LUMKOL-703776 format. One record per residue (C-alpha): x, y, z. Coordinates in steps of 0.1 Angstrom, whole numbers, plus 5000, padded with zeros to 4 digits. Layout:
BEGIN
ATOM    xx    yy    zz
ATOM     X     Y     Z
...
END
This chain:
BEGIN
ATOM    xx    yy    zz
ATOM  9175  4380  8139
ATOM  9139  4375  8150
ATOM  9151  4355  8179
ATOM  9175  4383  8190
ATOM  9147  4409  8187
ATOM  9123  4387  8207
ATOM  9150  4382  8234
ATOM  9155  4420  8235
ATOM  9118  4427  8239
ATOM  9116  4401  8267
ATOM  9146  4417  8284
ATOM  9131  4452  8282
ATOM  9097  4439  8296
ATOM  9114  4421  8325
ATOM  9134  4452  8333
ATOM  9104  4475  8334
ATOM  9084  4448  8353
ATOM  9111  4445  8379
ATOM  9114  4483  8381
ATOM  9076  4486  8387
ATOM  9077  4459  8413
ATOM  9106  4475  8432
ATOM  9091  4509  8430
ATOM  9060  4497  8449
ATOM  9082  4493  8480
ATOM  9090  4523  8501
ATOM  9126  4516  8505
ATOM  9135  4550  8520
ATOM  9109  4547  8547
ATOM  9118  4511  8555
ATOM  9155  4520  8558
ATOM  9148  4551  8579
ATOM  9126  4531  8603
ATOM  9157  4512  8613
ATOM  9171  4544  8627
ATOM  9142  4547  8652
ATOM  9151  4530  8684
ATOM  9126  4511  8706
ATOM  9130  4538  8732
ATOM  9121  4565  8708
ATOM  9091  4544  8694
ATOM  9079  4539  8730
ATOM  9081  4576  8737
ATOM  9062  4585  8705
ATOM  9034  4560  8714
ATOM  9032  4574  8749
ATOM  9030  4611  8737
ATOM  9003  4603  8711
ATOM  8983  4584  8736
ATOM  8985  4613  8761
ATOM  8972  4636  8733
ATOM  8942  4614  8728
ATOM  8936  4611  8766
ATOM  8935  4649  8767
ATOM  8909  4651  8739
ATOM  8886  4621  8747
ATOM  8873  4603  8777
ATOM  8880  4566  8783
ATOM  8852  4541  8780
ATOM  8845  4532  8816
ATOM  8827  4499  8811
ATOM  8847  4470  8826
ATOM  8827  4442  8809
ATOM  8829  4457  8775
ATOM  8867  4462  8779
ATOM  8871  4427  8791
ATOM  8852  4414  8761
ATOM  8872  4433  8736
ATOM  8904  4424  8754
ATOM  8894  4387  8752
ATOM  8891  4390  8714
ATOM  8925  4407  8712
ATOM  8941  4382  8735
ATOM  8927  4353  8716
ATOM  8941  4367  8683
ATOM  8975  4373  8698
ATOM  8978  4339  8714
ATOM  8967  4321  8682
ATOM  8992  4340  8661
ATOM  9022  4340  8685
ATOM  9020  4378  8692
ATOM  9032  4388  8727
ATOM  9000  4402  8742
ATOM  9020  4422  8768
ATOM  9034  4442  8738
ATOM  8999  4454  8729
ATOM  8981  4483  8747
ATOM  8944  4483  8742
ATOM  8925  4516  8747
ATOM  8887  4522  8744
ATOM  8876  4558  8740
ATOM  8841  4575  8740
ATOM  8834  4588  8706
ATOM  8807  4582  8681
ATOM  8831  4577  8652
ATOM  8833  4542  8638
ATOM  8871  4540  8640
ATOM  8901  4522  8654
ATOM  8937  4527  8647
ATOM  8972  4517  8658
ATOM  9000  4539  8672
ATOM  9037  4533  8678
ATOM  9048  4508  8705
ATOM  9018  4486  8702
ATOM  8989  4510  8711
ATOM  8955  4501  8696
ATOM  8927  4526  8701
ATOM  8891  4517  8695
ATOM  8862  4542  8695
ATOM  8829  4533  8711
ATOM  8812  4541  8678
ATOM  8828  4510  8663
ATOM  8816  4488  8692
ATOM  8780  4500  8690
ATOM  8779  4497  8652
ATOM  8795  4463  8648
ATOM  8770  4436  8638
ATOM  8788  4409  8657
ATOM  8820  4402  8676
ATOM  8837  4389  8645
ATOM  8836  4424  8629
ATOM  8854  4438  8660
ATOM  8879  4409  8659
ATOM  8885  4417  8622
ATOM  8893  4453  8629
ATOM  8916  4444  8658
ATOM  8933  4418  8635
ATOM  8937  4445  8608
ATOM  8953  4470  8633
ATOM  8976  4442  8647
ATOM  8987  4436  8611
ATOM  8996  4473  8607
ATOM  9018  4470  8638
ATOM  9034  4437  8630
ATOM  9043  4448  8594
ATOM  9057  4482  8606
ATOM  9031  4502  8587
ATOM  9026  4527  8615
ATOM  9061  4539  8615
ATOM  9063  4538  8577
ATOM  9033  4561  8576
ATOM  9047  4585  8601
ATOM  9082  4587  8584
ATOM  9065  4594  8551
ATOM  9040  4620  8564
ATOM  9060  4637  8592
ATOM  9097  4629  8585
ATOM  9123  4609  8603
ATOM  9142  4639  8618
ATOM  9110  4653  8633
ATOM  9100  4619  8648
ATOM  9134  4614  8664
ATOM  9133  4649  8677
ATOM  9099  4644  8693
ATOM  9107  4610  8705
ATOM  9139  4621  8723
ATOM  9126  4650  8742
ATOM  9112  4678  8719
ATOM  9077  4677  8733
ATOM  9061  4700  8706
ATOM  9024  4694  8713
ATOM  9014  4707  8679
ATOM  9036  4681  8661
ATOM  9023  4654  8685
ATOM  8987  4663  8677
ATOM  8996  4663  8640
ATOM  9011  4628  8643
ATOM  8980  4616  8661
ATOM  8957  4630  8634
ATOM  8978  4613  8607
ATOM  8972  4579  8623
ATOM  8936  4584  8633
ATOM  8921  4602  8603
ATOM  8942  4597  8571
ATOM  8946  4568  8548
ATOM  8974  4543  8545
ATOM  8988  4534  8511
ATOM  8967  4509  8492
ATOM  8995  4484  8492
ATOM  8997  4486  8530
ATOM  8960  4482  8534
ATOM  8960  4451  8511
ATOM  8988  4436  8532
ATOM  8969  4443  8565
ATOM  8937  4429  8551
ATOM  8954  4396  8540
ATOM  8972  4393  8573
ATOM  8940  4400  8592
ATOM  8920  4372  8574
ATOM  8949  4347  8579
ATOM  8952  4356  8616
ATOM  8915  4352  8621
ATOM  8914  4318  8604
ATOM  8944  4307  8625
ATOM  8925  4318  8656
ATOM  8893  4299  8644
ATOM  8874  4332  8640
ATOM  8851  4335  8610
ATOM  8865  4362  8587
ATOM  8834  4365  8565
ATOM  8819  4392  8587
ATOM  8850  4413  8579
ATOM  8837  4415  8543
ATOM  8802  4423  8556
ATOM  8817  4452  8576
ATOM  8836  4466  8547
ATOM  8806  4463  8524
ATOM  8784  4481  8549
ATOM  8810  4508  8553
ATOM  8812  4512  8515
ATOM  8775  4515  8512
ATOM  8773  4542  8539
ATOM  8803  4561  8525
ATOM  8795  4598  8520
ATOM  8766  4599  8546
ATOM  8787  4612  8574
ATOM  8825  4612  8570
ATOM  8831  4623  8605
ATOM  8812  4593  8620
ATOM  8824  4568  8594
ATOM  8861  4575  8601
ATOM  8872  4539  8593
ATOM  8860  4545  8557
ATOM  8881  4576  8551
ATOM  8912  4560  8567
ATOM  8907  4527  8549
ATOM  8897  4534  8513
ATOM  8883  4511  8486
ATOM  8861  4492  8510
ATOM  8840  4475  8483
ATOM  8870  4462  8464
ATOM  8886  4451  8497
ATOM  8855  4432  8507
ATOM  8857  4412  8474
ATOM  8893  4402  8482
ATOM  8884  4392  8517
ATOM  8856  4369  8504
ATOM  8880  4353  8479
ATOM  8902  4344  8508
ATOM  8872  4331  8528
ATOM  8861  4310  8499
ATOM  8896  4295  8496
ATOM  8894  4285  8533
ATOM  8861  4267  8529
ATOM  8855  4239  8554
ATOM  8873  4256  8583
ATOM  8855  4254  8617
ATOM  8851  4285  8637
ATOM  8844  4294  8673
ATOM  8830  4323  8694
ATOM  8853  4338  8720
ATOM  8824  4357  8736
ATOM  8789  4344  8741
ATOM  8768  4361  8714
ATOM  8740  4367  8738
ATOM  8763  4383  8763
ATOM  8779  4405  8737
ATOM  8745  4417  8724
ATOM  8735  4426  8759
ATOM  8767  4445  8765
ATOM  8763  4463  8732
ATOM  8727  4473  8742
ATOM  8740  4487  8775
ATOM  8767  4506  8756
ATOM  8742  4521  8732
ATOM  8719  4532  8760
ATOM  8748  4548  8779
ATOM  8758  4566  8747
ATOM  8723  4578  8742
ATOM  8720  4591  8777
ATOM  8753  4609  8775
ATOM  8742  4629  8744
END
C-alpha cells in the first residue's frame, strides 16, 4: 500500500512539474509567429526603422561605425550568422541603450558607445541583441504586446503611424520576459566565447548598470529594458568561470577605440 501511495505522489509531482515546465513556454506566441511571413516581417522592420529615423539623427562618424560594424561582423562570422541579414544603425542619443527590431535591425544609441568601458562590453550587447533575433524573441514580444492581427495588418499595408510608434516603443523601452533575457544572456556569452571575445566585461557592464539603476531611468534605458541586472551578472560570471582557460582576442585596437570614444564624447558635449 505504501508503495502505491509513493508512486501516486511521484506521479502527481511529475505531472505538476511537467505542467510548470510547459507553462513557461509561450506556445500561443510561438505558433502565431509562424503566420508572419518574411515579407511582413521585413515591412515591419522597415516601418519601425523609419519611425526612429524621424525621431533621432544618425551618428555620422564613419570610423566609429566601422569599429562597431567590425565587432558585429566578427560575432556573425564566428557563429555562422549571415551578416548581410543584419542591419546595424547608430543613432545620436544619450541613453545607454541598444535593441533589435524585426528583419534583423539592430539599433545602438551613442550613449552606450560613450559609456562602455571597453569594446567587449559593446560586443556583449551586440551578441545579446543578435540572440534576441536568432531566437525569435522580437516577434514573440510584439505578438504578445501588440497582437498578431495588428502586426499583420501593419505589415501588409495599414501604415498606422501611431501603432508603428507604439511597436517601436515596445522594443526600445519595455522589458522582455525573464526567460527570454536568460536565454539571450546565455547565447551571448556562448557566441562571444566562440568568437574568442572575453565575456567577463559583460558581467561588469551588467553590474555597473545595476549599481546605477534609479539614478536616471531615461539615460539608463538598457536597465529598464533588461531587468535583474545584478542577478544576470552572477550567471554570466558562472559561465565565464566554466570557460576558464580560453584565449581571447581584440577585434579593434584598444588604443584606437579609446581615441574614437574620446572624439565621440567631445562631439556629444559640443552638440549639447
